[in-house]
N, C-alpha and C positions, 0 to 999 in steps of 0.2 A: 504492498499498498503505500510505505514511504518512498517519493520518486524525485530526483534531481533535474531541472531545466534549466537548461543554459543557452543564453544569445550572445551577440554582439559581433561574432566574427566578421571575416568578412576577403577583403580584399584591399591591399593598403601600398604605397611607394615605400623606399624606405627613406627612414626619416618619419616617417608619420607614427600615429598614434592610434590606438583601440583600445576602447575599454569592455571586460566580458562581464557578466553577469551571472550568475547561480542562484536560483532559488529552490528551496526543497517543501516540499508539501505533504503532506498525510497524516495520522494520528502520531504527532511526537512527543514524548515525553523532553529528552533535551539532546541538544547538538553540543558533541564537545568540538575538537578539531576541524575545519574546516582548510581545504585545500587546491591547487591546481597542480595538473600534471601534463604533459604533452610527448606527442610520440611523431616523427617524422619517418619517412617511407624508410624501410630498413635497419632502422634503432629501436632500441629499447626502449620502451615506456621513462621517461624519467621525473621526475619532482622540481616542479619549478618555486612555489611557494606554499607557504603555510601560514594558519591563524587560528591563533588559538581563541577561545572564547573569550577571552581577556584585551585580545586585540591585538599580543605579541605576536611577531612577525620572524618566519626564517625566511631565505632564499639561496638558489641555486647561483653558484659563482658565476656562471654564465648573464644571469640578468640583475646581479646587484646594481642599482641606480639607476635601471631605468625600468623598472617596471614596480609596484606597489601593489601591495594585496592588503585586503579590509573588509568590515562584515558590518551588516545589520543585524542584529540578533532580534532586533522587533518584530524585522522582516525575514527572518531563517535563508538571510542571502550572505552570499560573500561575491567580493569583484576581485579583478585583479587589471588595475590601469597600469598601460603596455605603452613604453615613450619610446622612442628614438630608435624605432625598429629597424633590426636587418632582415636581409634574405634569409640567412641561417635560423630565422625565430619561424622560419615557416614552419609547420606540423596543425597536427589533431589535436586541439586542447580539451581536456576535461575536469571537470568539475568532483570535486571529491566529500566525502564528508562522514564523521563515525558518527551515528546517529543511536538513540536510544527509542527503537518504539516505543508507544503506552504500550504496557503492560507486558513487556520485552524483559529478561531476566541479564541480560548487558548487552550494551552499544555493538555493533558490529559496524563498516563500511560499507556504503555507497555510491554510485559512480553516475553521472552524466551521462548522457547520448556522445558526448565529445561535436565539438564545433570546429569546423578550419579556416583557422589565419595562413595568407598569404601573402609574404611580406615582395615584392618587385624589384627589381634595380632602378 
């Protein structure tokens, strides 16, 4: 019943910006850490950013200083502001959240469907 829905992907020129959004829906008791992953063709999925319930963040070295993760707990949402985009940022970006559904004994990870980000030269 719990679902993550992403939006904001698209095509942008190098140096441009995009803002990704992800909102969780369903009968939710609590949401712990949320984050973003990405996967380019022929490569493993890699962690991009995480945001704790209190707003603390961690980033992959490749995006530090360019990407900013944030969240709105009242909306069950997490965001990724991407600035100074490079062609090597091209990938499918996935939202992730550790969520305890109402009535569940413990939390587990949920994933969004992925959204394509393409950065051209």
